[in-house]
MOPAC internal coordinates of N, CA, C and O (Angstrom, degrees):
PM7 1SCF
backbone

  N    0.0000 0     0.00 0     0.00 0    0    0    0
  C    1.4507 1     0.00 0     0.00 0    1    0    0
  C    1.5252 1   109.66 1     0.00 0    2    1    0
  O    1.2310 1   122.17 1   -30.16 1    3    2    1
  N    1.3069 1   113.45 1   149.84 1    3    2    1
  C    1.4612 1   118.63 1   177.69 1    5    3    2
  C    1.5153 1   110.27 1   -78.23 1    6    5    3
  O    1.2310 1   119.84 1   -28.50 1    7    6    5
  N    1.3325 1   117.92 1   151.50 1    7    6    5
  C    1.4700 1   121.17 1  -179.56 1    9    7    6
  C    1.5264 1   113.18 1   -58.77 1   10    9    7
  O    1.2310 1   119.44 1   144.54 1   11   10    9
  N    1.3189 1   118.67 1   -35.46 1   11   10    9
  C    1.4692 1   121.17 1   179.23 1   13   11   10
  C    1.5267 1   110.84 1   -64.23 1   14   13   11
  O    1.2310 1   120.51 1   141.19 1   15   14   13
  N    1.3103 1   116.64 1   -38.81 1   15   14   13
  C    1.4644 1   120.87 1   179.32 1   17   15   14
  C    1.5222 1   110.70 1   -65.99 1   18   17   15
  O    1.2310 1   120.37 1   136.81 1   19   18   17
  N    1.3250 1   116.89 1   -43.19 1   19   18   17
  C    1.4613 1   121.26 1   179.81 1   21   19   18
  C    1.5383 1   110.32 1   -63.80 1   22   21   19
  O    1.2310 1   120.41 1   134.19 1   23   22   21
  N    1.3241 1   116.81 1   -45.81 1   23   22   21
  C    1.4659 1   120.93 1   178.73 1   25   23   22
  C    1.5287 1   110.18 1   -61.29 1   26   25   23
  O    1.2310 1   120.37 1   137.39 1   27   26   25
  N    1.3187 1   116.91 1   -42.61 1   27   26   25
  C    1.4680 1   120.82 1   179.04 1   29   27   26
  C    1.5183 1   112.19 1   -62.05 1   30   29   27
  O    1.2310 1   120.19 1   136.54 1   31   30   29
  N    1.3347 1   117.25 1   -43.46 1   31   30   29
  C    1.4666 1   120.85 1   178.73 1   33   31   30
  C    1.5286 1   111.53 1   -65.26 1   34   33   31
  O    1.2310 1   120.26 1   139.63 1   35   34   33
  N    1.3292 1   117.10 1   -40.37 1   35   34   33
  C    1.4624 1   120.61 1   178.24 1   37   35   34
  C    1.5267 1   110.09 1   -63.18 1   38   37   35
  O    1.2310 1   119.84 1   137.94 1   39   38   37
  N    1.3279 1   117.92 1   -42.06 1   39   38   37
  C    1.4633 1   121.15 1   178.71 1   41   39   38
  C    1.5196 1   111.89 1   -64.84 1   42   41   39
  O    1.2310 1   120.31 1   140.20 1   43   42   41
  N    1.3130 1   117.02 1   -39.80 1   43   42   41
  C    1.4687 1   120.72 1   178.85 1   45   43   42
  C    1.5244 1   110.43 1   -64.77 1   46   45   43
  O    1.2310 1   119.98 1   135.42 1   47   46   45
  N    1.3232 1   117.65 1   -44.58 1   47   46   45
  C    1.4660 1   121.36 1   179.49 1   49   47   46
  C    1.5319 1   110.13 1   -64.37 1   50   49   47
  O    1.2310 1   120.13 1   137.01 1   51   50   49
  N    1.3283 1   117.35 1   -42.99 1   51   50   49
  C    1.4683 1   120.86 1  -179.97 1   53   51   50
  C    1.5297 1   111.00 1   -63.37 1   54   53   51
  O    1.2310 1   120.15 1   134.97 1   55   54   53
  N    1.3252 1   117.33 1   -45.03 1   55   54   53
  C    1.4654 1   121.11 1  -179.94 1   57   55   54
  C    1.5262 1   110.77 1   -63.58 1   58   57   55
  O    1.2310 1   120.08 1   135.77 1   59   58   57
  N    1.3213 1   117.45 1   -44.23 1   59   58   57
  C    1.4611 1   121.31 1  -179.92 1   61   59   58
  C    1.5270 1   110.66 1   -63.75 1   62   61   59
  O    1.2310 1   120.05 1   138.73 1   63   62   61
  N    1.3203 1   117.51 1   -41.27 1   63   62   61
  C    1.4669 1   121.10 1   178.78 1   65   63   62
  C    1.5284 1   110.86 1   -63.04 1   66   65   63
  O    1.2310 1   120.27 1   135.87 1   67   66   65
  N    1.3205 1   117.10 1   -44.13 1   67   66   65
  C    1.4664 1   120.36 1   179.01 1   69   67   66
  C    1.5238 1   110.94 1   -63.78 1   70   69   67
  O    1.2310 1   120.16 1   141.01 1   71   70   69
  N    1.3212 1   117.30 1   -38.99 1   71   70   69
  C    1.4596 1   121.57 1   179.45 1   73   71   70
  C    1.5225 1   110.80 1   -61.98 1   74   73   71
  O    1.2310 1   119.91 1   130.81 1   75   74   73
  N    1.3209 1   117.78 1   -49.19 1   75   74   73
  C    1.4650 1   121.03 1   179.67 1   77   75   74
  C    1.5186 1   111.91 1   -65.04 1   78   77   75
  O    1.2310 1   120.13 1   140.72 1   79   78   77
  N    1.3237 1   117.35 1   -39.28 1   79   78   77
  C    1.4555 1   120.56 1   179.73 1   81   79   78
  C    1.5259 1   111.38 1   -64.50 1   82   81   79
  O    1.2310 1   120.05 1   134.13 1   83   82   81
  N    1.3162 1   117.51 1   -45.87 1   83   82   81
  C    1.4676 1   120.88 1  -179.90 1   85   83   82
  C    1.5176 1   111.95 1   -68.84 1   86   85   83
  O    1.2310 1   119.56 1   138.61 1   87   86   85
  N    1.3118 1   118.44 1   -41.39 1   87   86   85
  C    1.4595 1   121.16 1   179.79 1   89   87   86
  C    1.5212 1   110.72 1   -64.44 1   90   89   87
  O    1.2310 1   120.14 1   140.18 1   91   90   89
  N    1.3122 1   117.33 1   -39.82 1   91   90   89
  C    1.4643 1   121.50 1   179.93 1   93   91   90
  C    1.5147 1   112.53 1   -64.08 1   94   93   91
  O    1.2310 1   119.82 1   148.16 1   95   94   93
  N    1.3308 1   117.95 1   -31.84 1   95   94   93
  C    1.4499 1   120.83 1   179.51 1   97   95   94
  C    1.5165 1   112.08 1   -77.89 1   98   97   95
  O    1.2310 1   119.73 1   154.24 1   99   98   97
  N    1.3149 1   118.13 1   -25.76 1   99   98   97
  C    1.4534 1   121.38 1  -175.10 1  101   99   98
  C    1.5113 1   113.18 1   -81.47 1  102  101   99
  O    1.2310 1   119.71 1   145.91 1  103  102  101
  N    1.3024 1   118.16 1   -34.09 1  103  102  101
  C    1.4573 1   120.88 1  -173.61 1  105  103  102
  C    1.5212 1   109.83 1  -123.12 1  106  105  103
  O    1.2310 1   120.86 1   -55.77 1  107  106  105
  N    1.3181 1   115.96 1   124.23 1  107  106  105
  C    1.4541 1   120.71 1   179.84 1  109  107  106
  C    1.5120 1   112.84 1   -86.35 1  110  109  107
  O    1.2310 1   118.71 1   174.39 1  111  110  109
  N    1.3088 1   120.06 1    -5.61 1  111  110  109
  C    1.4479 1   122.90 1   179.63 1  113  111  110
  C    1.5182 1   112.43 1   104.86 1  114  113  111
  O    1.2310 1   120.62 1     0.24 1  115  114  113
  N    1.3242 1   116.41 1  -179.76 1  115  114  113
  C    1.4582 1   121.69 1   178.86 1  117  115  114
  C    1.5246 1   109.12 1   -81.60 1  118  117  115
  O    1.2310 1   120.96 1   -52.30 1  119  118  117
  N    1.3106 1   115.77 1   127.70 1  119  118  117
  C    1.4617 1   121.93 1  -177.41 1  121  119  118
  C    1.5217 1   109.20 1  -139.92 1  122  121  119
  O    1.2310 1   121.22 1   -11.44 1  123  122  121
  N    1.3367 1   115.28 1   168.56 1  123  122  121
  C    1.4608 1   118.64 1   167.97 1  125  123  122
  C    1.5243 1   106.95 1   -93.48 1  126  125  123
  O    1.2310 1   119.90 1    -2.51 1  127  126  125
  N    1.3318 1   117.80 1   177.49 1  127  126  125
  C    1.4619 1   120.53 1  -175.81 1  129  127  126
  C    1.5339 1   113.39 1   -60.64 1  130  129  127
  O    1.2310 1   118.64 1   132.35 1  131  130  129
  N    1.3434 1   120.19 1   -47.65 1  131  130  129
  C    1.4702 1   118.90 1   179.88 1  133  131  130
  C    1.5321 1   113.17 1   -60.51 1  134  133  131
  O    1.2310 1   120.36 1   141.26 1  135  134  133
  N    1.3321 1   116.92 1   -38.74 1  135  134  133
  C    1.4646 1   120.09 1   178.35 1  137  135  134
  C    1.5276 1   110.80 1   -65.83 1  138  137  135
  O    1.2310 1   120.29 1   138.88 1  139  138  137
  N    1.3246 1   117.06 1   -41.12 1  139  138  137
  C    1.4634 1   120.67 1   179.48 1  141  139  138
  C    1.5227 1   110.74 1   -65.13 1  142  141  139
  O    1.2310 1   120.30 1   140.14 1  143  142  141
  N    1.3262 1   117.03 1   -39.86 1  143  142  141
  C    1.4666 1   120.63 1   178.92 1  145  143  142
  C    1.5220 1   111.28 1   -66.14 1  146  145  143
  O    1.2310 1   120.27 1   140.93 1  147  146  145
  N    1.3196 1   117.09 1   -39.07 1  147  146  145
  C    1.4647 1   121.16 1  -178.33 1  149  147  146
  C    1.5230 1   112.29 1   -74.35 1  150  149  147
  O    1.2310 1   120.18 1   149.59 1  151  150  149
  N    1.3272 1   117.27 1   -30.41 1  151  150  149
  C    1.4696 1   119.99 1  -175.01 1  153  151  150
  C    1.5229 1   112.72 1   -73.75 1  154  153  151
  O    1.2310 1   120.25 1   142.56 1  155  154  153
  N    1.3286 1   117.13 1   -37.44 1  155  154  153
  C    1.4573 1   120.18 1  -176.95 1  157  155  154
  C    1.5146 1   113.40 1    73.82 1  158  157  155
  O    1.2310 1   120.09 1  -174.78 1  159  158  157
  N    1.3209 1   117.43 1     5.22 1  159  158  157
  C    1.4590 1   121.33 1   178.95 1  161  159  158
  C    1.5189 1   110.06 1  -107.11 1  162  161  159
  O    1.2310 1   120.92 1    -8.75 1  163  162  161
  N    1.3035 1   115.85 1   171.25 1  163  162  161
  C    1.4614 1   121.06 1   175.86 1  165  163  162
  C    1.5196 1   108.46 1   -68.20 1  166  165  163
  O    1.2310 1   120.32 1   -43.22 1  167  166  165
  N    1.3169 1   116.99 1   136.78 1  167  166  165
  C    1.4643 1   120.50 1  -175.57 1  169  167  166
  C    1.5171 1   111.16 1  -144.87 1  170  169  167
  O    1.2310 1   121.49 1   -20.58 1  171  170  169
  N    1.3125 1   114.75 1   159.42 1  171  170  169
  C    1.4627 1   123.16 1   171.26 1  173  171  170
  C    1.5287 1   107.10 1  -102.88 1  174  173  171
  O    1.2310 1   120.64 1   -45.35 1  175  174  173
  N    1.3236 1   116.38 1   134.65 1  175  174  173
  C    1.4617 1   121.03 1   174.52 1  177  175  174
  C    1.5197 1   107.24 1  -125.89 1  178  177  175
  O    1.2310 1   120.99 1   -50.11 1  179  178  177
  N    1.3279 1   115.72 1   129.89 1  179  178  177
  C    1.4574 1   122.15 1  -179.75 1  181  179  178
  C    1.5176 1   108.22 1  -105.64 1  182  181  179
  O    1.2310 1   120.53 1   -43.17 1  183  182  181
  N    1.3209 1   116.58 1   136.83 1  183  182  181
  C    1.4559 1   119.55 1   178.81 1  185  183  182
  C    1.5111 1   111.96 1  -173.32 1  186  185  183
  O    1.2310 1   122.02 1    22.04 1  187  186  185
  N    1.3160 1   113.74 1  -157.96 1  187  186  185
  C    1.4608 1   121.26 1  -177.82 1  189  187  186
  C    1.5193 1   109.63 1  -127.32 1  190  189  187
  O    1.2310 1   120.65 1   -34.28 1  191  190  189
  N    1.3087 1   116.36 1   145.72 1  191  190  189
  C    1.4551 1   122.58 1   172.82 1  193  191  190
  C    1.5291 1   107.35 1   -68.72 1  194  193  191
  O    1.2310 1   120.11 1   -47.59 1  195  194  193
  N    1.3272 1   117.40 1   132.41 1  195  194  193
  C    1.4612 1   122.13 1   177.40 1  197  195  194
  C    1.5215 1   106.83 1   -83.51 1  198  197  195
  O    1.2310 1   120.62 1   -80.71 1  199  198  197
  N    1.3245 1   116.42 1    99.29 1  199  198  197
  C    1.4659 1   119.94 1  -173.25 1  201  199  198
  C    1.5230 1   113.34 1   -75.70 1  202  201  199
  O    1.2310 1   120.01 1   171.67 1  203  202  201
  N    1.3329 1   117.58 1    -8.33 1  203  202  201
  C    1.4685 1   119.23 1   175.72 1  205  203  202
  C    1.5330 1   110.73 1   -72.32 1  206  205  203
  O    1.2310 1   120.65 1   154.77 1  207  206  205
  N    1.3325 1   116.37 1   -25.23 1  207  206  205
  C    1.4584 1   121.37 1   177.79 1  209  207  206
  C    1.5254 1   109.49 1   -97.53 1  210  209  207
  O    1.2310 1   120.96 1   -33.02 1  211  210  209
  N    1.3015 1   115.76 1   146.98 1  211  210  209
  C    1.4574 1   119.49 1  -179.94 1  213  211  210
  C    1.5143 1   110.63 1   -78.18 1  214  213  211
  O    1.2310 1   121.16 1   -28.99 1  215  214  213
  N    1.3174 1   115.38 1   151.01 1  215  214  213
  C    1.4546 1   120.11 1   171.33 1  217  215  214
  C    1.5186 1   107.96 1  -103.03 1  218  217  215
  O    1.2310 1   120.97 1   -23.85 1  219  218  217
  N    1.3339 1   115.75 1   156.15 1  219  218  217
  C    1.4631 1   120.90 1  -177.24 1  221  219  218
  C    1.5234 1   109.78 1  -134.77 1  222  221  219
  O    1.2310 1   121.45 1   -31.15 1  223  222  221
  N    1.3275 1   114.83 1   148.85 1  223  222  221
  C    1.4629 1   120.72 1   172.67 1  225  223  222
  C    1.5147 1   108.15 1  -126.66 1  226  225  223
  O    1.2310 1   120.72 1   -56.12 1  227  226  225
  N    1.3282 1   116.24 1   123.88 1  227  226  225
  C    1.4573 1   122.15 1   177.56 1  229  227  226
  C    1.5255 1   107.42 1  -102.51 1  230  229  227
  O    1.2310 1   120.98 1   -73.13 1  231  230  229
  N    1.3431 1   115.73 1   106.87 1  231  230  229
  C    1.4629 1   120.54 1  -177.59 1  233  231  230
  C    1.5224 1   112.02 1   -66.45 1  234  233  231
  O    1.2310 1   119.93 1   149.59 1  235  234  233
  N    1.3218 1   117.75 1   -30.41 1  235  234  233
  C    1.4657 1   120.76 1  -179.26 1  237  235  234
  C    1.5160 1   112.58 1   -63.76 1  238  237  235
  O    1.2310 1   120.46 1   138.00 1  239  238  237
  N    1.3284 1   116.72 1   -42.00 1  239  238  237
  C    1.4662 1   120.40 1   179.93 1  241  239  238
  C    1.5260 1   112.22 1  -102.94 1  242  241  239
  O    1.2310 1   119.97 1   178.07 1  243  242  241
  N    1.3346 1   117.67 1    -1.93 1  243  242  241
  C    1.4649 1   124.00 1   179.91 1  245  243  242
  C    1.5373 1   110.78 1    56.07 1  246  245  243
  O    1.2310 1   120.89 1  -130.25 1  247  246  245
  N    1.3382 1   115.90 1    49.75 1  247  246  245
  C    1.4650 1   121.30 1  -179.28 1  249  247  246
  C    1.5218 1   109.54 1  -125.91 1  250  249  247
  O    1.2310 1   121.09 1   -52.72 1  251  250  249
  N    1.3249 1   115.52 1   127.28 1  251  250  249
  C    1.4583 1   123.70 1   175.09 1  253  251  250
  C    1.5255 1   107.15 1  -100.70 1  254  253  251
  O    1.2310 1   119.82 1   -53.95 1  255  254  253
  N    1.3403 1   117.94 1   126.05 1  255  254  253
  C    1.4552 1   123.02 1  -175.69 1  257  255  254
  C    1.5305 1   109.45 1  -120.73 1  258  257  255
  O    1.2310 1   121.27 1   -45.03 1  259  258  257
  N    1.3427 1   115.18 1   134.97 1  259  258  257
  C    1.4629 1   119.99 1   178.08 1  261  259  258
  C    1.5292 1   108.90 1  -152.98 1  262  261  259
  O    1.2310 1   120.55 1   -13.75 1  263  262  261
  N    1.3294 1   116.55 1   166.25 1  263  262  261
  C    1.4550 1   122.79 1   176.74 1  265  263  262
  C    1.5229 1   108.25 1   -98.71 1  266  265  263
  O    1.2310 1   120.87 1   -41.04 1  267  266  265
  N    1.3263 1   115.93 1   138.96 1  267  266  265
  C    1.4623 1   121.38 1  -178.17 1  269  267  266
  C    1.5186 1   109.92 1  -133.48 1  270  269  267
  O    1.2310 1   121.00 1   -39.16 1  271  270  269
  N    1.3288 1   115.69 1   140.84 1  271  270  269
  C    1.4630 1   122.05 1   175.58 1  273  271  270
  C    1.5248 1   108.25 1  -109.39 1  274  273  271
  O    1.2310 1   120.12 1   -56.66 1  275  274  273
  N    1.3341 1   117.37 1   123.34 1  275  274  273
  C    1.4630 1   119.53 1   179.34 1  277  275  274
  C    1.5267 1   109.97 1   -77.90 1  278  277  275
  O    1.2310 1   120.57 1    -0.58 1  279  278  277
  N    1.3216 1   116.51 1   179.42 1  279  278  277
  C    1.4621 1   120.35 1  -175.45 1  281  279  278
  C    1.5322 1   112.38 1   -70.40 1  282  281  279
  O    1.2310 1   120.08 1   167.71 1  283  282  281
  N    1.3297 1   117.45 1   -12.29 1  283  282  281
  C    1.4609 1   121.46 1   176.61 1  285  283  282
  C    1.5166 1   113.36 1   -93.57 1  286  285  283
  O    1.2310 1   120.52 1  -179.40 1  287  286  285
  N    1.3429 1   116.62 1     0.60 1  287  286  285
  C    1.4578 1   120.76 1   179.17 1  289  287  286
  C    1.5207 1   114.71 1    90.23 1  290  289  287
  O    1.2310 1   119.88 1  -174.33 1  291  290  289
  N    1.3303 1   117.84 1     5.67 1  291  290  289
  C    1.4636 1   122.00 1   178.96 1  293  291  290
  C    1.5240 1   109.36 1   -83.92 1  294  293  291
  O    1.2310 1   120.53 1   -46.93 1  295  294  293
  N    1.3312 1   116.59 1   133.07 1  295  294  293
  C    1.4677 1   121.34 1  -177.55 1  297  295  294
  C    1.5240 1   108.74 1  -111.18 1  298  297  295
  O    1.2310 1   121.00 1   -47.67 1  299  298  297
  N    1.3374 1   115.69 1   132.33 1  299  298  297
  C    1.4602 1   121.62 1   178.04 1  301  299  298
  C    1.5188 1   109.35 1  -141.11 1  302  301  299
  O    1.2310 1   121.34 1   -21.34 1  303  302  301
  N    1.3224 1   115.04 1   158.66 1  303  302  301
  C    1.4616 1   120.55 1   173.58 1  305  303  302
  C    1.5310 1   107.97 1   -83.80 1  306  305  303
  O    1.2310 1   120.90 1   -42.76 1  307  306  305
  N    1.3292 1   115.88 1   137.24 1  307  306  305
  C    1.4652 1   122.19 1   179.72 1  309  307  306
  C    1.5204 1   108.23 1  -116.80 1  310  309  307
  O    1.2310 1   120.88 1   -46.20 1  311  310  309
  N    1.3199 1   115.93 1   133.80 1  311  310  309
  C    1.4662 1   122.22 1   175.34 1  313  311  310
  C    1.5164 1   108.17 1  -113.73 1  314  313  311
  O    1.2310 1   120.97 1   -61.57 1  315  314  313
  N    1.3294 1   115.74 1   118.43 1  315  314  313
  C    1.4593 1   123.32 1  -177.58 1  317  315  314
  C    1.5272 1   107.84 1  -110.42 1  318  317  315
  O    1.2310 1   119.99 1   -57.07 1  319  318  317
  N    1.3135 1   117.63 1   122.93 1  319  318  317
  C    1.4593 1   122.19 1  -173.94 1  321  319  318
  C    1.5030 1   114.76 1   -81.10 1  322  321  319
  O    1.2310 1   119.87 1  -133.15 1  323  322  321
  N    1.2959 1   117.86 1    46.85 1  323  322  321
  C    1.4693 1   125.22 1   177.50 1  325  323  322
  C    1.5252 1   107.88 1  -157.90 1  326  325  323
  O    1.2310 1   120.26 1    -9.51 1  327  326  325
  N    1.3436 1   117.11 1   170.49 1  327  326  325
  C    1.4706 1   118.83 1   174.21 1  329  327  326
  C    1.5304 1   111.12 1   -65.20 1  330  329  327
  O    1.2310 1   120.88 1   -16.14 1  331  330  329
  N    1.3205 1   115.93 1   163.86 1  331  330  329
  C    1.4692 1   122.05 1   178.38 1  333  331  330
  C    1.5203 1   109.97 1   -58.92 1  334  333  331
  O    1.2310 1   119.83 1   -49.05 1  335  334  333
  N    1.3429 1   117.92 1   130.95 1  335  334  333
  C    1.4658 1   119.98 1   175.65 1  337  335  334
  C    1.5254 1   110.98 1   -60.56 1  338  337  335
  O    1.2310 1   120.58 1   -31.88 1  339  338  337
  N    1.3146 1   116.50 1   148.12 1  339  338  337
  C    1.4651 1   122.19 1  -174.39 1  341  339  338
  C    1.5304 1   112.69 1   -60.53 1  342  341  339
  O    1.2310 1   119.50 1   143.93 1  343  342  341
  N    1.3151 1   118.57 1   -36.07 1  343  342  341
  C    1.4688 1   121.16 1  -175.81 1  345  343  342
  C    1.5277 1   112.12 1  -103.62 1  346  345  343
  O    1.2310 1   119.63 1  -155.85 1  347  346  345
  N    1.3104 1   118.32 1    24.15 1  347  346  345
  C    1.4627 1   121.99 1  -173.41 1  349  347  346
  C    1.5252 1   112.41 1   -56.88 1  350  349  347
  O    1.2310 1   119.65 1   131.19 1  351  350  349
  N    1.3239 1   118.27 1   -48.81 1  351  350  349
  C    1.4682 1   121.21 1  -177.56 1  353  351  350
  C    1.5241 1   112.62 1   -69.13 1  354  353  351
  O    1.2310 1   119.63 1   157.69 1  355  354  353
  N    1.3253 1   118.31 1   -22.31 1  355  354  353
  C    1.4617 1   121.88 1  -176.81 1  357  355  354
  C    1.5272 1   113.42 1   -91.28 1  358  357  355
  O    1.2310 1   119.68 1   166.77 1  359  358  357
  N    1.3203 1   118.23 1   -13.23 1  359  358  357
  C    1.4639 1   121.77 1  -175.34 1  361  359  358
  C    1.5226 1   111.07 1   -67.91 1  362  361  359
  O    1.2310 1   120.76 1   -41.56 1  363  362  361
  N    1.3380 1   116.15 1   138.44 1  363  362  361
  C    1.4554 1   120.71 1   177.07 1  365  363  362
  C    1.5214 1   111.13 1   -75.45 1  366  365  363
  O    1.2310 1   120.27 1   143.69 1  367  366  365
  N    1.3287 1   117.09 1   -36.31 1  367  366  365
  C    1.4584 1   122.58 1   179.11 1  369  367  366
  C    1.5178 1   109.08 1  -136.95 1  370  369  367
  O    1.2310 1   121.44 1   -23.48 1  371  370  369
  N    1.3215 1   114.85 1   156.52 1  371  370  369
  C    1.4577 1   121.88 1   176.85 1  373  371  370
  C    1.5242 1   107.09 1  -118.92 1  374  373  371
  O    1.2310 1   120.34 1   -48.30 1  375  374  373
  N    1.3301 1   116.95 1   131.70 1  375  374  373
  C    1.4570 1   122.02 1   175.00 1  377  375  374
  C    1.5163 1   107.30 1  -116.91 1  378  377  375
  O    1.2310 1   120.88 1   -59.07 1  379  378  377
  N    1.3325 1   115.93 1   120.93 1  379  378  377
  C    1.4557 1   119.52 1   177.75 1  381  379  378
  C    1.5176 1   109.00 1  -110.55 1  382  381  379
  O    1.2310 1   121.25 1   -28.64 1  383  382  381
  N    1.3161 1   115.22 1   151.36 1  383  382  381
  C    1.4624 1   121.66 1  -178.52 1  385  383  382
  C    1.5189 1   106.97 1  -133.30 1  386  385  383
  O    1.2310 1   120.47 1   -59.76 1  387  386  385
  N    1.3127 1   116.70 1   120.24 1  387  386  385
  C    1.4540 1   118.94 1   179.72 1  389  387  386
  C    1.5098 1   111.94 1   167.83 1  390  389  387
  O    1.2310 1   121.44 1    22.88 1  391  390  389
  N    1.3301 1   114.85 1  -157.12 1  391  390  389
  C    1.4495 1   123.13 1  -176.76 1  393  391  390
  C    1.5296 1   109.60 1  -112.57 1  394  393  391
  O    1.2310 1   120.71 1   -34.21 1  395  394  393
  N    1.3355 1   116.24 1   145.79 1  395  394  393
  C    1.4557 1   121.04 1   175.90 1  397  395  394
  C    1.5207 1   108.89 1   -86.99 1  398  397  395
  O    1.2310 1   120.71 1   -37.76 1  399  398  397
  N    1.3211 1   116.25 1   142.24 1  399  398  397
  C    1.4642 1   120.57 1   177.06 1  401  399  398
  C    1.4965 1   110.72 1   -80.75 1  402  401  399
  O    1.2310 1   120.10 1   180.00 1  403  402  401

């Protein structure tokens, strides 16, 4: 093999390894609320907005707050650091990504 080919393959392997290593540390996977709280890592939680409870947006701190029920029936308050998404009330499911308090 030519030296350029070997260097190119080494760079590709190194870049791919770094990508998988960094991605694995950022996302803990899909969990319910109790699992996310126990893990202490970043997690995705899938569920539904509890429409019986009101949602709030605080413009001063730019935080949108709502109640969410995960697929296991656990209900928690969610704080989203942005304004309410435009299609929030129309969404069939809500996926949040972050850390549990």
